[in-house]
N, C-alpha and C positions, 0 to 999 in steps of 0.2 A: 108172358108178355111183360111182365115187372123185371123179370131177369134181363130181358132183352134192352130195356129202357135202362136198367143199371149200368149195362156193357156201353151202352151210348154216352152216358154221362161220364163214365171212367174216360173214355176216349177223348170227349171233349176237353177234361181237365188236363189230360196228357198233351193235347193239341196245344192248349193255351201255354202250358209251361215251357213246351219245346219252343213255341214262337217267342215268347218273352225272353228266353236265353239268346235264341237267335238274334232277337232285336237289339238285346243288351249289348251282345258282342260286336254287333256292327256300330253301336253308338260311340262316339268319342269320349274319352276319359274326361271329367271335370275337374281340374286341379288349379291350385294359385298359381298365378303367374305376375310379371309385371311386363310393361312395355318399356323398352330401353330408351330413354332420352338423355340429351346431354345435360349436364349438370356443374355445378361449381364443386371443384376439388379442393379440400380443405383440410390441413393437419394443424392441430392446434393443442394448446394446454390451458389450463385455467388455475389462477392463484387468488386467495383471497387478499383484498386491500381495504385501505381505509382513507377516509378523506380528512386532510390536514389544512389547515391555513398557512399559507407560507410567510405570513408576518405574525406567527405565533412563536413568541421567543421567551426563553427563560433567561433572567438576569440575575447574574451573580455579583456576590460582593467583591470588590477589588481586591481585598485581602482579608486574612483571618483577623477577627478583632471583635470589638464591642459595638453594638448598634446603639447609638444616642438616641435617635428618633425616627419614627415612621410617619412620613407625611400624608400617606393615601391610606384608603380602605377598599376592600373589595368591592368591585363594581363601579368604581370611579374612572370616569373619563379623564385621559392625561393626553398632552400633547409633547411633541418630541423635545427632549430637554429638561422637562419637569424632572424636579428631584423627587425621588420616590422614598429615600431613606438618607440618614446622615450617620457616619461612623466616628467613633473616637480615635483621635490620631496619636494617642501616647504611644502606642507600640512603634508606629512609623517614625516618630521623633527619636526614639531609641536606636532605630536603624540608621537614622541620619547620623547620629553621634558616632556609632560605629564605622560607619563609611568615613566620616572626618578622619578618625583615629587612623583607620587603614591607609588613607592617602597621606599622612605624616610619617607612617611607617616607611611607606614606599620612597619618599623624599629622603628619610634618613638614610636609607640602603642606597639611594643613588648617590649621595654624597658621599658616604663610606665607600662604596665602590670607585668612585673617582680618585680619591686619595689612595686606595690599594693599587689601582692600575698605575698611577704616576709613580709611586715608589718602585713598582716592579720595574717599570720602563727605565727608572734613574739606575735602578741596580744593573740592568743590563747594559747600560751606556757606560757606565763605570768598568764594568768587566771588559768591554770593547776597548776601552781605552788603555787598560792593563795589558790586554793582548797586543794591541798595536805597539806599546812600549817594548814587550818581550820579543816582538819581531824585529823591531828597530835593533835592539841590543845582539839579537842572532846574526843580524847582516852585517854588523860591524867587525872589524878586524881588531882581535885581541889576542894576547898571548895565552900561553898554557895555564899559567895560574890565575889568569883573569878568566879563562873558559872554566877552570873548576870552580871557582867563586861565583861565576854566572850560572853554573850548574846547579849548585846549592841553592841559589836565589830562586832559579826557575822551580826546582822541585818546591821549594817552600811556598812559592806564589801559586804554583799549579795546585798545591794542596788545599790552600785558602780558597782558591776559587771554586774547587770542587765541593768542599764542605759548604760554601756559601750557596752553590747551585743546589745542593740537596735540601737546605733550608727553604729556598725560595720555591723549590718544587711543591714542598707540602703546602705553602701558601697558594701556589696556583691551583692545587687539588681542591682547596677551600673555594677558591673563586669559581671553580667549575661546578661545585655542589650548590653555589649561592646562584647559579645561572649568569655569572658575569662575564665568563668567558667559556669558548665552545671546546669540544672533545679534540678538534684539530689543533686549536691553538695550545692545548696542554701537552698533545703530542709533539708539537714543535719545541717547546719548552723542554720536555723530556729529551729529545735528540740534542738540544744544546748540553744539557748536564751529562749525557752520555759522551760528548765530546770533551767536556771538561775532565770527566774520568779517565778518557782515553788519553788525554794530554798528561794527567797526573801520573798515570802507569809508564807511559813513554819515559817521563823524565826520570823514573827511577830505574831504568834499564842503563846498567853500568857498562855491559859488555859491547854495546853499540859503538862503533869506531867514531871519531869525532866528526868528519864530514858527513856521514850517512845520519848520524844522530841529529845533527842541527838542520838536515835538509828534510828529515821526518817531523822534527819539531815544528818547523816553518810551514809545512803542509798542513800539520795538524791546527796550528794557530789560524792559518788562513780559512779552513773549513769553519772554525767556530766563529770568526769574524762574520764569515757570510751567513752563517745559521742567524746570528744575533742581527745583522742587518735586516733579513727577511722577516724576522719577528717585529723588529721597530718599524717596519714600514706599514704594518697593519694598523689600522686606526681603531685599536680596541676600545679606546675611551668613548669614540663617538657611539659605537654600537652598544656598549653597556649603558650609556646615557639613554639612548633610544629605547631600550628595553624597558628601563624603569620608568621612562617618561609616558610610554604606551600604556603602563599598568596604571600611573597616575591618571591618565586622561580618561582610562576605561571607568576607573572608580569615580572620577569626576563627573561622568555622564550618568553613572548609577546614581550619584548623589542629587544631581538635578531633578532626574525624575522623582525620586523620593521626596523632594522638597514641593514638587508640583503635586504630588498626591497628597502630601501633608495639608496643602491649602485647600484642595478640592476633593476630600475623601466622601464622595457620595456616589449614591447609585441613581442614575438618570435614565429616562425614558429615550430609547433610540428612535421611536416613531411615535406616531400618534395611535391611541388605542385605548382599550380600557383593562384595568386590573382584574384578572380572572382569578388569580389566587395570591395569597402573601404566605410563604413558608417561614418567615422570620416573626411572624405575628406571636406575641407571648414569649419570646426570648430575647435576651440580650447580646448573646454570644454567637458569631457565626465562623465557620471553617474556611470560607472562601471557596471551598470545593462543592458546596451544595447551593442550588439555586435560592434566591430570596424572593423573586416575584416571577409570576406568568403574566407577560403582557400579551394581549390579542390586538392586532390591528385590523384595518379593513384592507386585507390582502385577497390575492386569488386563492381559490381552493385547488389543491393538487391532491393526487393519489399516490399514496406509499405503499408499496407491496414489495414482499420478499420473495425472491424466485431462487429455487434449488439450483445448486452449482450443476448438476446434471443438465438442466435445461438453459444455463445463462448463455450459451453460446448461440442461441437463437434469438437473443435479445440485444438490440442495438439502438444506440440514441438515434432518434428521429423517426423510428418505426412506428406505424399506426397500430393502435390496440382497440379491443371492444370492451366497454365497461357497461357491466350488467348490473342494475340496480332492482332489487326484487322488493316490490311493493305488494300490499294486499290485493290492489286491484290489477295486479300482474307485474310482468317484467317491462323495465324500461331499459333500452339499449342505446348507449351513447358512444361516441367515438373519442378517442384519445390519441395523444402522441408522447412517446418516451422523450424525457428531457435529460435524464440523469441516470447513468448506471454506475454503482460503486465499484472501486478498484478491488476491493477486498471482501472476504466473506464473514459472517459472524454465526455464532453458534446459536440455534433456536430450538425450542422444544415444541415437538408437534402435538397435537391433542392427545396423542398416545403415550405421550411421555418420551419419545424417542428423539434423540438429539439429531438435528439436521443442519447443514450448513447453507445458509442463504445470503442471497445477495441483494443489497436495498436498491429497487428501481423506483424513480420517481416519473409520474405520468400527470401531463397537463390535460385536462378534459376539454374539448372544444366547445361543449355546452355544459355550464355547471349549475343550471337553474334548479335542478333535482337535488343536487348534492350539498349537504351541509356538514360543517365539522363534525368528525366523529362517525359519519355513516360507514357503514361497511358495504362493498362492492366486490362483485367478481370480475377478474379481469381476465380476458381473453387474448391469449398471446398467439398470434398466427405464425405457425412455421412454414407452412406451404400454402400457396393457394394460386390455383389455375382454373380458369373457366373453360366450358364447353368440352366437359370429358364425360364419357360413357362411364357410368358407375353402378356396379352390383352389390347386393348385400352378401356377405360372407356365406351365408346359407344356401346361396346359388352355386356355389363353386365347389368342385371336387377334384380328386387326382386320380388320374389313371395313366399307368405306365410312365410315370414321372411327368405327366403333362396336365396342365390346368385345363379342366373341362366344365361346359355348361350344357344343359339340356334346352334347345330353343324348339318352338313349335313352328315348323315350316310345312307350308302346304297342307296343314291339318295334322301333321305327324310328329311325333316326338323326334328330334335328330340330336345326336351327340356332336358337340362342336368343341374343339379346341380352341383355346384363347392365349394370348399373351397379356399378362397383368403388368400394371403400372404401380404407383404409389398405394400402400395399404393405408386406409383411413380408420377411423374409429368404426369397426364394425362394418366396412365396406371398402371395396377395392376398386382402383381405376382399371378399365379394361382399354388396353392399347390397340390391339388387333384380334380378329377372330369373327367379331360380330358387328353388326352396324345399328345406327339408330333408328328406332321403329320396330324392331324384332321384338318377339315375345319370348322372354325367358321364364322358365318354371324355377320357382323360388322354395317350393315344398318337395325336397328330393326323396322324403320319406313317405310319400303318399302311395297309399295302397294300389297295387294295380299298375304303377308307373314302372315303363320300360322302353327303351329305344324300340321305335317303329310302330307303335300303337297311335291310334287317332286319339287327339287330345284336344282341349278347348279350355278358354279361361273360365274360373269360375266366377 
């Protein structure tokens, strides 16, 4: 009897186990899923920024020198135009004296150049008159003895003109070095001297027959006269005087500016505000290259942020950004708009000490009641933003035969679905085609027992 009861018990247990497995087999797999809904698709990057006052200005001394007196102290309220410090003007007086001497030097050079140019032109006029005399003598009808005497005279005169031309050419070179004449004017004078040389050489040719000789001499003299006439037509004197006068005028303008500085050599407040810092306190010498005061006015607050050059292509003036201010009570999100993007990049050190090239970007917050000067904020730059997109976490996607796939629960069973992807976001991807809003998508692809075709339900 006992043995019979034992067999019955074993049979019942076996039947229970078999029934459980049959029941479990036909039960749907419980798995992690998500219901596909349309959402905002967004690509962005974040940089650290800090709040500055746009009327925060460093004031520099107008020049290097000695500070005679500081008229304010830290924390003082000042108005636009108030004198913050006075400087000694001894150095600028020395500059004024040097500038006055420079003007005198330019005036002397102008006067000397006028004399040199006039002497040069007078020499050319005399040479021209001599050439005209030679030309008239050649054209006259004279006898053989007179011709020989004339030849000797012409040779002598040609030699004198050539030697005088060489001497004048050296003077012209000096005028060029002093900037009184141009390179082209020197070349014209060289051409004239070359003509004198040719005239001299031609006058020494004894084998040339009478008629040919005198005709060639006449042609050479005509060419020299034409060259001299062309040079005399140029108004070299006016050009030279204008050059030195421009130098005098420029030095005079600088002198006027120096005199104004000498009369008002002061550091003044450009606008209302308070003195936040005095960098020249305790010293009487300033370089002019370092700030003397930090003046903070009642200006608008703006955000300055440095953006990596790899991202700057997505940053444009006028674009909206999100400002995230982290408080102990929670994050505060504000909106802002880009008002300035620098044209060049600077080298910045990252927290890890790595050199990065970054571009300064300035943002005007639309609401700044939470932001004070010096605060740090996260600036969220939106690269791409499009509403009403189906978006899945990347964990729900996999590849099969070079196709992008997801597992959807359709009619209670796991079904493999090919999809077409859009933009890849941070940890998520936009789905363009293949599934529809409201579908249930499996997100845990590593779940035990998961395979295509089985029954499944959301956990």
